[in-house]
C-alpha positions in Angstrom: 205.9 -161.6 6.6 205.8 -162.8 10.2 208.5 -161.5 12.6 210.8 -164.1 14.2 212.6 -163.8 17.5 215.4 -165.6 19.4 214.5 -168.2 22.0 215.5 -166.6 25.4 218.2 -169.3 26.0 219.6 -168.8 22.5 219.8 -165.0 23.1 221.7 -165.6 26.3 224.0 -168.1 24.6 225.0 -165.6 21.9 225.4 -162.8 24.4 227.6 -164.8 26.7 229.8 -166.0 23.8 230.5 -162.7 22.0 234.3 -163.1 22.4 234.2 -166.7 21.2 232.1 -165.8 18.2 233.8 -162.4 17.4 235.3 -163.5 14.1 231.8 -164.4 12.7 230.6 -160.8 13.2 233.6 -159.5 11.3 233.3 -162.1 8.5 229.5 -161.6 8.2 229.0 -165.2 7.3 225.8 -167.3 7.8 226.9 -168.8 11.1 224.0 -168.6 13.6 222.2 -171.7 12.5 225.5 -173.7 12.5 226.3 -172.3 15.9 223.1 -174.0 17.3 223.7 -177.2 15.3 220.1 -177.9 14.4 218.6 -176.9 17.7 215.5 -174.7 17.8 216.9 -171.3 18.5 214.1 -169.0 17.3 210.3 -168.7 17.2 207.9 -167.3 14.6 205.6 -164.7 16.1 202.0 -163.9 15.1 203.1 -160.3 14.3 202.7 -159.7 10.6 204.6 -156.8 9.0 205.5 -155.6 5.5 208.7 -156.9 4.0 211.5 -154.4 3.9 215.1 -154.1 2.6 217.3 -151.7 4.4 219.8 -149.5 2.4 223.4 -150.5 2.9 226.2 -148.1 3.4 229.1 -147.9 1.0 232.6 -148.5 2.4 234.3 -145.4 4.0 231.0 -143.5 4.2 231.3 -140.1 5.7 229.4 -139.1 8.9 226.9 -137.1 6.8 226.3 -140.1 4.6 225.7 -142.2 7.7 223.1 -139.7 9.0 221.3 -139.6 5.6 221.4 -143.4 5.5 219.9 -143.6 9.0 217.1 -141.3 8.0 216.3 -143.4 5.0 216.3 -146.6 7.0 214.2 -145.2 9.8 211.5 -144.4 7.2 211.8 -147.8 5.5 211.7 -149.8 8.7 209.1 -147.8 10.6 206.8 -147.7 7.6 207.0 -151.5 7.4 206.8 -152.1 11.1 204.5 -149.3 12.1 201.8 -151.6 13.6 204.2 -152.9 16.3 203.2 -151.8 19.7 205.8 -150.2 22.1 205.5 -153.2 24.3 206.3 -155.6 21.4 209.1 -153.2 20.3 210.8 -153.7 23.7 211.7 -157.3 23.0 215.5 -157.7 23.0 215.1 -161.2 21.5 213.2 -159.8 18.5 215.7 -157.0 17.7 218.7 -159.3 18.3 217.3 -161.9 15.9 216.7 -159.3 13.2 220.3 -157.9 13.7 221.9 -161.4 13.5 219.8 -162.9 10.8 217.3 -160.9 8.7 219.3 -157.7 8.5 222.8 -158.9 9.2 224.2 -157.5 5.9 222.9 -154.1 6.7 224.2 -154.2 10.3 227.6 -155.3 9.0 227.8 -152.4 6.5 226.7 -149.8 9.1 228.6 -150.9 12.2 231.3 -153.5 11.6 233.6 -151.7 9.2 235.1 -149.5 11.9 233.8 -151.0 15.2 234.6 -150.0 18.7 235.2 -152.2 21.7 231.5 -152.7 22.5 230.0 -152.5 19.0 228.9 -156.1 18.9 227.4 -156.0 22.4 225.5 -152.8 21.7 224.5 -153.2 18.1 223.5 -156.9 18.0 222.1 -157.1 21.5 220.1 -154.8 23.8 221.9 -153.7 26.9 220.5 -151.6 29.7 217.4 -149.4 29.9 218.4 -147.3 26.9 219.8 -150.2 24.9 216.8 -150.3 22.7 218.1 -147.0 21.2 221.5 -148.6 20.4 220.7 -151.9 18.9 221.3 -151.6 15.1 217.7 -152.4 14.2 215.6 -151.3 17.1 217.1 -147.8 17.1 215.6 -147.3 13.6 212.1 -148.3 14.8 212.3 -146.2 18.0 213.7 -143.2 16.3 210.7 -143.3 14.0 208.3 -144.0 16.9 209.4 -141.1 19.0 209.5 -138.6 16.2 206.8 -139.6 13.7 204.0 -137.0 13.3 201.0 -138.4 11.5 199.3 -135.0 11.2 202.2 -133.4 9.3 202.7 -133.4 5.5 206.2 -134.7 6.2 205.7 -137.0 9.2 209.5 -137.5 9.5 210.6 -133.9 9.7 211.5 -134.2 13.3 213.3 -137.5 12.6 215.6 -135.5 10.3 216.3 -133.0 13.1 217.1 -135.9 15.5 219.6 -137.2 13.0 221.2 -133.8 12.5 224.4 -135.6 13.6 225.1 -138.6 15.8 226.0 -136.5 18.9 222.9 -134.4 18.8 220.9 -137.7 18.6 222.8 -139.4 21.5 222.5 -136.3 23.8 218.7 -136.7 23.5 218.1 -140.4 23.4 220.3 -141.2 26.4 217.9 -139.2 28.6 215.2 -141.0 30.6 212.5 -138.9 28.9 213.5 -140.0 25.4 210.6 -142.4 25.4 208.1 -139.5 25.9 207.0 -138.4 22.5 205.6 -135.1 23.6 208.8 -134.1 25.3 210.8 -135.2 22.3 208.5 -133.3 20.0 209.0 -130.1 22.1 212.8 -130.5 22.2 213.3 -131.2 18.5 210.8 -128.5 17.4 212.7 -125.9 19.4 216.0 -127.1 18.0 214.6 -127.0 14.4 213.2 -123.5 14.9 216.6 -122.3 16.2 218.6 -123.9 13.4 216.2 -122.5 10.7 216.1 -119.0 12.2 219.9 -118.7 12.8 220.8 -120.8 9.7 223.0 -122.9 11.9 223.1 -126.5 10.8 226.7 -127.4 11.7 228.6 -126.9 15.0 225.3 -127.1 16.9 226.6 -129.9 19.3 228.0 -127.9 22.2 225.1 -125.5 22.7 222.6 -128.4 22.2 224.3 -130.3 25.0 224.2 -127.2 27.2 220.5 -126.9 26.4 219.8 -130.6 27.2 221.6 -130.2 30.5 219.5 -127.1 31.3 216.3 -129.0 30.5 217.4 -131.7 32.8 217.9 -129.3 35.6 214.6 -127.7 34.9 213.0 -131.2 34.9 214.2 -131.7 38.5 211.9 -129.0 39.7 209.2 -128.8 37.0 207.2 -131.6 35.5 208.2 -131.5 31.8 205.1 -133.4 30.8 202.9 -130.6 32.3 204.7 -128.0 30.2 203.4 -129.4 26.9 205.3 -129.6 23.6 204.7 -126.0 22.6 206.0 -124.5 25.9 208.9 -126.8 25.9 209.7 -125.9 22.3 209.8 -122.2 23.3 212.0 -123.0 26.3 214.5 -124.9 24.1 214.5 -122.2 21.5 215.2 -119.5 24.0 217.9 -121.5 25.8 219.7 -122.3 22.6 219.6 -118.6 21.6 221.0 -117.6 25.0 223.9 -120.1 24.8 224.6 -119.1 21.2 224.7 -115.4 22.0 227.1 -116.1 24.9 229.5 -117.9 22.6 229.4 -115.0 20.2 230.7 -112.5 22.7 
């Protein structure tokens, strides 16, 4: 199939009228074409990808179910859209179209059953420099892109680490270096080693946040790129161990 994307003016129209159109997002009806009343509001690109159906969440899904669902859908979407370039994958008009039209049922099941104040703005649109990691569809592609390892038997093993829980994920992707695959690899490899060695898979959030803050301070004086993934992995592992041991005293 060929990917479609919103016309720039159509994207701006929808973004500027979130409040006016709010009920449509909650009802999940087919309203976008009616909203534009026959006007051309999208374009078909020359980008051909495999067809894909994302797995919907059941009502009242637990946090662990949401994490598992995210992992499944990262694999589905990234496998289908793997030939997208990072430049193409930065198109807010593309991801917004997919969230509003092609995958609207999935987005509604994942994000609109218990929405926050800015859920529509962040999950159906792309806001700010890190907004690409928050849009309901683009986040799946980018989580796959920054963690996929083609030389591994399980190329998504670090994706699973990233999606340990939502807070662990957010603490990493909200950092400016989250687009750097080598840094992300080092960070997540160190986290995985620590969790496996200490058999800690829950309650990791606080020491992980402390570790990320430490890496940020280190990055202010040392070029994290120059460290390489292996050295950064060791640093993360040692830092997590230090903070864990402090909390055990």
